[in-house]
FIFI-165511 format. One record per residue: residue number from 1; residue in one letter; x negated, y, z negated of N, C-alpha, C in turn. Coordinates in Angstrom, 1 decimal, padded with zeros to 4 digits. Example, Ala and Ser with C-alpha at 12.3 -4.5 7.8 and 13.67 -1.06 7.14 Angstrom:
<tormars>
<1 A <-013.2 -005.7 -007.8> <-012.3 -004.5 -007.8> <-013.2 -003.3 -007.8>>
<2 S <-012.8 -002.2 -007.1> <-013.7 -001.1 -007.1> <-012.9 000.0 -007.9>>
</tormars>
This chain:
<tormars>
<1 M <-039.7 334.8 -071.0> <-039.1 334.9 -069.8> <-037.6 335.0 -070.0>>
<2 T <-036.8 335.8 -069.4> <-035.4 336.1 -069.3> <-034.7 334.8 -068.6>>
<3 T <-033.4 334.8 -068.5> <-032.6 333.9 -067.9> <-032.9 334.1 -066.6>>
<4 A <-032.7 335.1 -065.8> <-032.7 335.5 -064.4> <-034.3 335.2 -064.0>>
<5 D <-035.1 335.5 -064.9> <-036.7 335.0 -064.4> <-036.8 333.4 -064.2>>
<6 A <-036.4 332.7 -065.2> <-036.3 331.2 -065.3> <-035.5 330.8 -064.0>>
<7 H <-034.2 331.5 -063.8> <-033.4 330.9 -062.7> <-034.5 331.3 -061.3>>
<8 Q <-035.1 332.4 -061.1> <-035.7 332.7 -059.8> <-037.0 331.7 -059.8>>
<9 Q <-037.7 331.4 -060.7> <-038.7 330.4 -060.9> <-038.2 328.7 -060.4>>
<10 I <-036.8 328.6 -060.8> <-036.6 327.4 -060.2> <-036.3 327.2 -058.8>>
<11 R <-035.7 328.5 -058.3> <-035.5 328.6 -056.9> <-036.7 328.5 -056.2>>
<12 I <-037.8 329.1 -056.7> <-039.2 329.1 -056.2> <-039.4 327.6 -055.8>>
<13 L <-039.6 326.7 -057.0> <-040.0 325.4 -056.8> <-039.0 324.7 -055.9>>
<14 V <-037.8 325.0 -055.6> <-036.6 324.4 -054.8> <-037.0 324.7 -053.5>>
<15 Q <-037.6 325.9 -053.1> <-037.8 326.4 -051.7> <-039.3 326.0 -051.5>>
<16 A <-040.3 325.5 -052.3> <-041.2 325.0 -051.9> <-041.0 323.5 -051.6>>
<17 A <-040.3 322.7 -052.4> <-039.6 321.3 -052.2> <-039.1 321.1 -050.7>>
<18 A <-038.3 322.4 -050.3> <-037.7 322.4 -049.1> <-038.8 322.3 -048.0>>
<19 A <-039.8 323.1 -048.2> <-040.4 323.2 -047.3> <-041.6 322.0 -047.0>>
<20 A <-041.8 321.3 -047.9> <-042.4 319.9 -048.0> <-041.5 319.0 -047.1>>
<21 C <-040.3 319.2 -047.1> <-039.4 318.2 -046.5> <-039.6 318.4 -044.7>>
<22 E <-039.4 320.1 -044.7> <-039.7 320.5 -043.4> <-040.9 319.8 -042.6>>
<23 D <-041.9 320.3 -043.5> <-043.5 319.7 -042.8> <-043.6 318.3 -042.6>>
<24 K <-042.9 317.3 -043.6> <-042.6 315.9 -042.8> <-041.6 315.7 -042.1>>
<25 K <-041.0 316.8 -041.4> <-039.9 316.1 -040.5> <-038.8 315.8 -040.9>>
<26 G <-038.4 316.1 -042.1> <-037.0 315.8 -042.7> <-036.1 316.3 -041.8>>
<27 E <-034.9 315.6 -042.0> <-033.6 316.0 -041.0> <-032.7 316.6 -041.7>>
<28 N <-031.8 317.5 -041.3> <-030.8 318.3 -041.8> <-030.8 318.3 -043.3>>
<29 T <-031.6 318.9 -043.6> <-032.2 319.3 -045.1> <-031.4 320.5 -045.7>>
<30 R <-030.7 320.2 -046.5> <-029.8 321.2 -047.1> <-029.9 321.5 -048.8>>
<31 I <-029.8 322.4 -049.3> <-029.9 322.9 -050.7> <-028.3 323.3 -051.2>>
<32 L <-027.9 322.6 -052.2> <-026.8 322.7 -052.7> <-027.2 323.5 -054.3>>
<33 E <-026.5 324.8 -054.6> <-026.6 325.4 -055.6> <-025.2 324.7 -056.3>>
<34 L <-025.5 324.2 -057.4> <-024.3 323.7 -058.1> <-023.6 324.8 -058.8>>
<35 D <-022.4 324.3 -058.9> <-021.4 325.2 -059.7> <-021.8 324.7 -061.2>>
<36 P <-022.2 325.8 -062.3> <-022.4 325.5 -063.8> <-021.1 324.7 -064.1>>
<37 V <-019.9 324.6 -064.1> <-019.1 323.8 -064.7> <-019.4 322.2 -064.1>>
<38 D <-020.0 322.2 -063.0> <-019.7 320.8 -062.2> <-021.5 320.1 -062.7>>
<39 S <-022.4 320.9 -062.8> <-023.7 320.4 -062.2> <-024.2 319.7 -063.5>>
<40 G <-023.8 319.8 -064.8> <-024.3 319.3 -065.9> <-025.9 319.8 -066.0>>
<41 L <-026.9 319.3 -066.0> <-028.3 319.9 -066.7> <-029.0 320.6 -065.4>>
<42 S <-028.5 320.3 -064.2> <-029.2 320.6 -063.1> <-028.7 321.7 -062.1>>
<43 D <-029.2 322.7 -061.8> <-028.6 323.8 -061.1> <-028.8 323.9 -059.5>>
<44 F <-030.0 322.7 -058.9> <-029.7 322.7 -057.4> <-029.9 321.0 -057.0>>
<45 F <-029.4 320.8 -055.9> <-029.5 319.3 -055.2> <-030.4 319.8 -053.9>>
<46 L <-031.4 319.1 -053.4> <-032.1 319.2 -052.4> <-031.7 317.9 -051.8>>
<47 V <-031.4 317.9 -050.6> <-031.0 316.8 -049.7> <-031.6 316.7 -048.4>>
<48 T <-032.2 315.4 -048.1> <-032.7 315.6 -046.6> <-032.8 314.0 -046.5>>
<49 S <-032.9 313.8 -044.9> <-032.9 312.7 -044.3> <-034.1 312.3 -043.5>>
<50 A <-034.5 311.0 -043.2> <-035.4 310.5 -042.6> <-035.0 309.2 -041.8>>
<51 T <-036.0 309.0 -040.7> <-035.5 308.1 -039.9> <-035.6 306.5 -040.4>>
<52 N <-036.8 306.5 -041.6> <-037.1 304.9 -041.8> <-037.6 305.2 -043.3>>
<53 T <-037.6 304.2 -044.1> <-038.3 304.0 -045.4> <-039.5 304.7 -045.6>>
<54 R <-040.4 304.4 -044.2> <-041.9 305.0 -044.4> <-041.7 306.5 -044.6>>
<55 Q <-040.9 307.1 -043.9> <-040.8 308.6 -043.9> <-040.3 309.2 -045.0>>
<56 T <-039.4 308.3 -045.8> <-038.8 308.9 -047.0> <-039.8 308.9 -048.0>>
<57 I <-040.5 307.9 -048.0> <-041.8 307.8 -049.1> <-042.9 308.9 -048.8>>
<58 A <-043.2 309.2 -047.7> <-044.1 310.0 -047.1> <-043.6 311.6 -047.5>>
<59 I <-042.1 311.7 -047.3> <-041.5 313.1 -047.9> <-041.6 313.0 -049.4>>
<60 A <-041.2 312.1 -050.1> <-041.2 311.9 -051.6> <-042.7 312.4 -052.0>>
<61 D <-043.8 311.8 -051.4> <-044.9 312.0 -051.7> <-045.5 313.5 -051.8>>
<62 E <-044.9 314.1 -050.5> <-045.3 315.3 -050.2> <-044.8 316.5 -051.2>>
<63 I <-043.6 316.0 -051.6> <-042.8 317.1 -052.5> <-043.7 317.2 -053.8>>
<64 E <-043.9 315.9 -054.3> <-044.7 315.7 -056.0> <-046.0 316.3 -055.7>>
<65 Y <-046.9 315.9 -054.7> <-048.0 316.5 -054.6> <-047.7 318.4 -054.4>>
<66 R <-047.4 318.6 -053.7> <-047.1 320.2 -053.3> <-046.8 320.8 -054.6>>
<67 L <-045.7 320.1 -055.6> <-045.3 321.0 -056.9> <-046.3 320.7 -057.8>>
<68 K <-047.0 319.8 -057.9> <-047.9 319.6 -058.9> <-049.1 320.5 -058.5>>
<69 K <-049.7 320.5 -057.2> <-050.8 321.3 -056.9> <-050.8 322.6 -057.1>>
<70 E <-049.6 323.2 -056.6> <-049.3 324.9 -056.6> <-048.6 325.2 -058.0>>
<71 F <-048.0 324.6 -058.9> <-047.2 324.9 -059.8> <-047.2 324.1 -061.1>>
<72 G <-048.2 322.9 -061.1> <-048.5 322.0 -062.1> <-046.8 321.6 -062.7>>
<73 V <-046.0 321.4 -061.9> <-044.9 320.7 -062.3> <-044.7 319.3 -061.8>>
<74 Y <-044.2 318.4 -062.8> <-044.1 317.2 -062.4> <-042.9 316.4 -062.6>>
<75 A <-042.2 315.4 -061.7> <-041.1 315.0 -061.8> <-040.8 314.2 -063.0>>
<76 N <-039.5 314.7 -063.9> <-039.3 313.9 -064.9> <-038.8 312.5 -064.5>>
<77 S <-038.5 312.2 -063.4> <-038.4 310.6 -063.2> <-038.2 310.5 -061.9>>
<78 V <-038.6 309.4 -061.3> <-038.6 309.0 -059.8> <-037.9 307.8 -059.6>>
<79 E <-037.0 307.5 -059.0> <-036.0 306.4 -058.9> <-035.9 306.2 -057.2>>
<80 G <-036.0 304.5 -057.0> <-035.9 304.4 -055.5> <-036.9 304.1 -054.3>>
<81 R <-038.0 304.5 -055.2> <-039.4 304.4 -054.5> <-039.8 302.9 -053.6>>
<82 R <-039.5 301.9 -054.3> <-039.9 300.7 -053.7> <-039.1 300.4 -052.7>>
<83 L <-037.8 300.5 -052.6> <-037.1 300.3 -051.6> <-037.2 301.4 -050.3>>
<84 G <-037.2 302.6 -050.8> <-037.1 303.6 -050.0> <-036.2 304.3 -049.4>>
<85 E <-034.9 303.7 -049.6> <-033.9 304.0 -048.6> <-032.9 305.2 -049.3>>
<86 W <-033.1 305.3 -050.7> <-032.9 306.8 -051.4> <-033.6 306.8 -052.5>>
<87 I <-034.5 307.8 -052.2> <-035.4 308.3 -053.3> <-035.0 309.4 -054.1>>
<88 L <-034.9 309.6 -055.5> <-034.7 310.3 -056.2> <-035.7 311.0 -057.1>>
<89 L <-035.8 312.4 -056.9> <-036.8 312.9 -057.7> <-036.2 313.9 -058.9>>
<90 D <-036.2 313.4 -059.9> <-035.7 314.3 -061.1> <-036.5 315.5 -061.5>>
<91 Y <-036.3 316.8 -061.4> <-037.0 318.1 -061.9> <-036.3 318.4 -063.1>>
<92 V <-035.4 317.8 -063.5> <-034.2 318.5 -064.7> <-033.3 319.6 -063.8>>
<93 D <-034.2 320.7 -063.7> <-033.4 321.8 -063.2> <-032.7 321.8 -061.7>>
<94 F <-033.4 320.7 -061.2> <-033.1 320.3 -059.8> <-033.6 319.2 -059.5>>
<95 V <-032.6 318.4 -058.6> <-032.8 317.2 -058.2> <-033.0 317.1 -056.8>>
<96 V <-034.0 316.2 -056.4> <-034.2 315.9 -054.7> <-033.7 314.7 -054.6>>
<97 H <-033.1 314.4 -053.3> <-032.5 313.1 -052.7> <-033.1 312.9 -051.5>>
<98 V <-034.0 312.1 -051.3> <-034.6 311.8 -049.9> <-033.7 310.6 -049.4>>
<99 F <-033.1 310.5 -048.1> <-032.4 309.3 -047.9> <-032.8 309.0 -046.6>>
<100 V <-032.7 307.7 -046.2> <-032.4 307.1 -045.1> <-031.2 307.7 -044.4>>
<101 A <-031.2 308.0 -042.9> <-029.9 308.9 -042.7> <-028.6 308.1 -043.0>>
<102 E <-028.5 306.6 -042.5> <-027.3 305.7 -042.8> <-026.9 305.9 -044.3>>
<103 R <-027.8 305.7 -045.2> <-027.6 305.8 -046.5> <-027.0 307.0 -046.7>>
<104 R <-027.3 308.1 -046.4> <-026.9 309.5 -046.8> <-025.4 309.9 -046.2>>
<105 D <-025.2 309.0 -045.0> <-024.0 309.0 -044.7> <-022.8 308.4 -045.6>>
<106 F <-023.2 307.3 -046.0> <-022.8 306.5 -046.8> <-022.3 307.0 -048.3>>
<107 Y <-023.3 307.8 -048.8> <-023.0 308.5 -050.2> <-022.3 309.8 -050.1>>
<108 D <-022.7 310.5 -048.9> <-022.1 311.7 -048.8> <-022.0 312.6 -049.8>>
<109 I <-023.2 312.9 -050.2> <-023.5 313.8 -051.5> <-022.6 315.0 -051.4>>
<110 E <-022.9 315.7 -050.3> <-022.3 317.1 -049.9> <-020.9 317.0 -050.2>>
<111 R <-020.1 316.0 -049.8> <-019.1 316.0 -050.0> <-018.4 315.9 -051.4>>
<112 L <-019.3 315.1 -052.2> <-018.7 314.7 -053.5> <-018.9 316.3 -054.3>>
<113 R <-020.2 317.3 -053.9> <-020.2 318.3 -054.4> <-019.3 319.5 -053.5>>
<114 K <-018.2 319.4 -053.4> <-017.8 320.3 -052.7> <-017.7 321.7 -053.6>>
<115 S <-017.7 321.6 -054.7> <-017.7 323.3 -055.3> <-019.0 323.8 -055.0>>
<116 A <-020.2 323.2 -054.6> <-021.3 323.4 -054.5> <-021.5 324.7 -053.2>>
<117 R <-022.4 325.2 -053.5> <-022.8 326.5 -052.3> <-023.7 325.9 -051.6>>
<118 P <-023.7 325.7 -050.1> <-024.5 325.0 -049.3> <-025.5 326.2 -048.8>>
<119 Y <-027.0 325.7 -048.7> <-027.8 326.6 -047.8> <-028.9 325.6 -046.9>>
<120 T <-029.2 326.3 -045.8> <-030.2 325.7 -044.9> <-031.3 326.4 -045.8>>
<121 P <-032.6 325.7 -045.7> <-033.7 326.1 -046.0> <-034.2 328.1 -045.7>>
<122 E <-033.7 327.9 -044.3> <-034.0 329.2 -043.9> <-033.0 330.3 -044.8>>
<123 E <-031.7 330.1 -045.0> <-031.1 331.2 -045.6> <-031.4 331.1 -047.0>>
<124 F <-031.9 329.7 -047.6> <-032.4 329.9 -049.0> <-033.5 330.7 -049.1>>
<125 D <-034.5 330.7 -048.2> <-035.9 331.4 -048.2> <-035.6 332.6 -048.2>>
<126 A <-034.5 333.0 -047.2> <-034.2 334.6 -047.0> <-033.6 335.4 -048.3>>
<127 E <-032.7 334.6 -048.9> <-032.1 335.1 -050.2> <-033.1 335.4 -051.2>>
<128 L <-034.1 334.1 -051.2> <-035.1 334.1 -052.4> <-036.2 335.6 -052.0>>
<129 K <-036.5 335.7 -050.8> <-037.5 336.9 -050.5> <-036.9 338.2 -050.9>>
<130 A <-035.5 338.2 -050.6> <-034.6 339.3 -050.6> <-034.7 339.8 -052.1>>
<131 A <-034.4 338.8 -052.9> <-034.2 338.8 -054.4> <-035.7 339.0 -055.3>>
<132 L <-036.9 338.4 -054.6> <-038.3 339.1 -055.0> <-038.3 340.4 -054.6>>
<133 S <-037.9 340.8 -053.3> <-038.4 342.3 -053.0> <-037.6 343.2 -054.0>>
<134 T <-036.4 342.7 -054.4> <-035.5 343.7 -055.3> <-036.2 344.2 -056.6>>
<135 K <-036.9 342.9 -057.0> <-037.5 342.5 -058.5> <-038.7 343.5 -058.3>>
<136 T <-039.6 343.5 -057.3> <-040.8 344.1 -057.2> <-040.6 345.5 -056.8>>
<137 L <-039.4 345.9 -056.3> <-039.0 347.4 -056.3> <-039.1 347.9 -057.4>>
<138 A <-038.2 347.0 -058.3> <-037.8 347.6 -059.7> <-038.8 347.8 -060.8>>
<139 A <-039.9 346.5 -060.5> <-041.2 346.7 -061.4> <-042.0 348.2 -060.9>>
<140 R <-042.0 348.1 -059.6> <-042.8 349.3 -059.1> <-042.4 350.9 -059.4>>
<141 K <-040.8 350.9 -059.4> <-040.3 352.1 -059.8> <-040.5 352.3 -061.6>>
<142 K <-040.4 351.3 -062.2> <-040.7 351.2 -063.5> <-041.9 351.7 -063.9>>
<143 A <-042.9 351.0 -063.3> <-044.5 351.6 -063.3> <-044.7 352.9 -063.1>>
<144 S <-044.0 353.6 -062.1> <-044.3 355.0 -061.6> <-043.5 355.6 -062.9>>
<145 A <-042.5 355.2 -063.2> <-041.8 356.2 -064.4> <-042.8 356.2 -065.5>>
<146 A <-043.7 355.3 -065.7> <-044.1 354.9 -067.1> <-045.1 356.1 -067.3>>
<147 P <-046.0 356.7 -066.6> <-046.9 358.1 -066.8> <-046.0 359.0 -067.1>>
<148 K <-045.2 359.2 -066.2> <-044.2 360.3 -066.7> <-043.6 360.3 -068.0>>
<149 K <-043.4 359.2 -068.4> <-042.8 359.1 -069.9> <-043.7 359.2 -070.8>>
<150 K <-045.0 358.6 -070.4> <-046.2 358.8 -071.3> <-046.6 360.1 -071.7>>
<151 A <-046.7 360.9 -070.2> <-046.9 362.4 -070.2> <-046.0 363.1 -071.2>>
<152 A <-044.6 362.9 -071.2> <-043.9 363.6 -071.8> <-043.8 363.4 -073.4>>
<153 A <-044.0 362.2 -073.5> <-044.2 361.7 -075.2> <-045.3 362.7 -075.8>>
<154 K <-046.4 362.5 -074.7> <-047.6 363.1 -075.1> <-047.6 364.6 -075.4>>
<155 K <-046.7 365.2 -074.7> <-046.4 366.8 -074.9> <-045.9 366.7 -075.9>>
<156 V <-044.8 366.1 -076.4> <-044.0 366.6 -077.6> <-044.9 366.1 -078.6>>
<157 A <-045.8 365.2 -078.7> <-046.7 365.1 -079.9> <-047.6 365.9 -080.2>>
<158 V <-048.2 366.6 -079.1> <-049.2 367.8 -079.0> <-048.2 368.8 -079.7>>
<159 K <-046.9 369.2 -079.2> <-046.1 370.3 -079.8> <-045.9 370.1 -081.5>>
<160 K <-045.5 368.5 -081.3> <-045.3 368.4 -083.3> <-046.9 368.7 -084.0>>
<161 A <-048.1 368.3 -083.4> <-049.2 368.7 -084.2> <-049.5 370.2 -084.2>>
<162 V <-049.2 370.9 -083.3> <-049.7 372.3 -083.4> <-048.6 372.8 -084.1>>
<163 A <-047.3 372.3 -084.3> <-046.4 373.2 -085.2> <-046.8 372.6 -086.7>>
<164 K <-047.2 371.4 -087.0> <-047.7 370.7 -088.1> <-049.1 371.7 -088.7>>
<165 K <-049.9 371.7 -087.5> <-051.3 372.5 -087.8> <-050.9 374.1 -088.6>>
<166 S <-050.1 374.8 -087.8> <-049.6 375.9 -088.2> <-048.9 376.2 -089.5>>
<167 A <-048.0 375.0 -089.8> <-047.7 375.0 -091.0> <-048.7 374.9 -092.3>>
<168 V <-049.2 374.0 -091.8> <-050.6 373.9 -092.8> <-051.3 375.4 -093.1>>
<169 A <-051.7 375.7 -092.3> <-052.5 376.9 -092.0> <-051.8 378.1 -092.8>>
<170 A <-050.4 378.3 -092.9> <-049.5 379.3 -093.3> <-049.4 378.7 -094.6>>
<171 A <-049.5 377.7 -095.0> <-049.1 377.6 -096.2> <-050.0 378.2 -097.3>>
<172 P <-051.4 378.2 -097.3> <-052.2 378.6 -098.5> <-051.7 380.4 -098.7>>
<173 A <-051.4 381.2 -097.5> <-051.1 382.2 -097.8> <-049.9 382.8 -098.5>>
<174 A <-048.6 381.6 -098.3> <-047.8 381.9 -098.6> <-047.5 381.6 -100.1>>
<175 A <-048.3 380.6 -100.5> <-048.7 380.1 -101.9> <-049.2 381.1 -102.4>>
<176 K <-050.5 381.6 -101.9> <-051.2 382.9 -102.6> <-050.3 384.3 -102.9>>
<177 K <-049.3 384.4 -101.9> <-048.3 385.8 -102.1> <-047.3 385.1 -103.2>>
<178 A <-047.1 384.0 -103.5> <-045.8 383.5 -104.3> <-046.7 383.8 -105.7>>
<179 A <-048.1 383.4 -105.9> <-048.5 383.1 -107.2> <-049.0 384.6 -107.6>>
<180 A <-049.0 385.4 -106.8> <-049.6 387.0 -107.2> <-048.7 387.5 -108.0>>
<181 P <-049.3 388.1 -109.4> <-048.4 388.7 -110.1> <-047.7 390.0 -109.6>>
<182 K <-046.6 390.2 -110.1> <-046.0 391.1 -109.3> <-046.0 392.3 -110.1>>
<183 A <-046.1 393.3 -109.3> <-046.6 395.1 -109.9> <-045.6 395.4 -110.9>>
<184 A <-045.7 395.8 -112.0> <-044.9 396.4 -113.1> <-044.3 397.4 -112.6>>
<185 P <-043.0 397.5 -112.6> <-042.4 398.9 -112.1> <-042.7 400.3 -112.7>>
<186 K <-042.8 401.2 -112.2> <-043.6 402.3 -112.4> <-042.4 403.0 -113.4>>
<187 K <-042.8 403.5 -114.5> <-042.3 404.1 -115.5> <-041.8 405.7 -115.0>>
<188 A <-040.7 406.3 -115.3> <-040.5 407.5 -114.9> <-041.2 408.4 -115.7>>
<189 V <-042.0 409.2 -115.1> <-042.8 410.3 -116.0> <-041.8 411.3 -116.3>>
<190 A <-041.7 411.4 -117.6> <-041.0 412.3 -118.4> <-041.4 414.1 -117.9>>
<191 K <-040.6 414.5 -117.6> <-040.9 415.9 -117.2> <-041.1 416.6 -118.6>>
<192 K <-042.6 417.2 -118.3> <-042.6 418.3 -119.3> <-041.8 419.3 -119.6>>
<193 A <-041.3 419.9 -120.8> <-040.6 421.0 -121.4> <-041.2 422.2 -120.7>>
<194 A <-040.5 422.8 -120.2> <-041.2 424.5 -119.9> <-041.4 425.3 -121.2>>
<195 P <-042.7 425.8 -121.3> <-042.8 426.6 -122.7> <-042.0 427.6 -123.0>>
<196 A <-041.5 427.5 -124.1> <-040.5 428.7 -124.3> <-041.0 430.1 -124.2>>
<197 K <-040.4 431.1 -123.5> <-040.9 432.3 -123.2> <-040.7 433.0 -124.4>>
<198 A <-042.1 433.5 -124.6> <-042.2 434.6 -125.9> <-041.3 435.7 -125.9>>
<199 S <-040.4 435.8 -126.9> <-039.6 436.8 -127.0> <-040.3 438.3 -126.8>>
<200 P <-039.7 439.5 -126.2> <-040.5 440.5 -126.2> <-040.3 441.2 -127.5>>
<201 K <-041.7 441.9 -127.9> <-041.4 442.5 -129.0> <-040.9 443.7 -129.1>>
<202 K <-040.2 444.0 -129.7> <-039.7 445.3 -130.1> <-040.5 446.5 -130.3>>
<203 P <-040.5 447.6 -129.6> <-041.3 448.5 -130.0> <-041.1 449.3 -131.4>>
<204 V <-042.3 449.4 -132.0> <-041.9 450.0 -133.6> <-041.6 451.6 -133.5>>
<205 A <-040.8 451.9 -133.9> <-040.4 453.4 -134.1> <-041.5 454.1 -134.3>>
<206 K <-041.8 454.9 -133.6> <-042.7 456.1 -134.1> <-042.8 456.7 -135.3>>
<207 K <-041.3 457.0 -135.6> <-041.1 458.2 -136.6> <-041.3 457.1 -138.1>>
<208 T <-041.3 455.8 -137.9> <-041.5 455.2 -139.2> <-042.9 455.1 -139.7>>
<209 V <-043.7 454.8 -138.3> <-045.2 454.8 -138.2> <-045.5 456.1 -139.2>>
<210 A <-045.0 457.0 -138.7> <-045.6 458.3 -139.1> <-045.1 458.7 -140.5>>
<211 A <-044.0 458.1 -141.0> <-043.4 458.2 -142.3> <-044.5 457.8 -143.1>>
<212 K <-045.0 456.5 -142.9> <-045.9 455.7 -143.8> <-047.4 456.3 -143.9>>
<213 K <-047.7 456.9 -142.8> <-049.2 457.5 -143.2> <-048.8 459.1 -143.9>>
<214 T <-047.4 459.5 -143.8> <-047.4 460.6 -144.9> <-047.4 460.3 -146.3>>
<215 K <-046.9 458.9 -146.6> <-046.8 458.7 -147.8> <-048.1 458.1 -148.4>>
<216 K <-048.9 457.7 -147.6> <-050.4 457.5 -148.2> <-051.0 458.6 -148.6>>
<217 K <-050.8 459.6 -147.9> <-051.6 460.8 -148.4> <-051.0 461.5 -149.6>>
</tormars>
């Protein structure tokens, strides 16, 4: 859980406690968002008044019951229940003060926490609803964008798979081509020498032949 989510959860608990005060007729209910520098460990004070001690006890009991039933949250400590003039319920992140009206005027917690931001229950509830609405819209926007992002990622994955398949298919052909013996370069065919032309026979002089025949006789 992020810090923002944790803070919002605390606000929900405070709002539920304020609603319990209203249901039990608490008067002049106020929520003080404390200054971080001045608050110590708590983020909020919830202050409400009652006309008598029986009502303060009824308000405190209703807050405890509602937070336990709806959220499984218990007060870290409870003080002042026996007398009922000022009942303090410490939930660590917020503290509830349930006063008899005269005691509230005497202690005047709101004046002591001048740096705190005061809310009526209605103002606090409206701000909480606005924050929850903003969070819901952001979550819906993120959810609607998720399928598009997933589809884009799937498309990229398919392209990579096709490219890989093509590369694998092309690899044997390339390897085969690389392994094939290179053809020996063709030797130049020597040109045959043209046959020498026979020199023309010189005609034998007829006179010489005739002379030879006469001699033989």
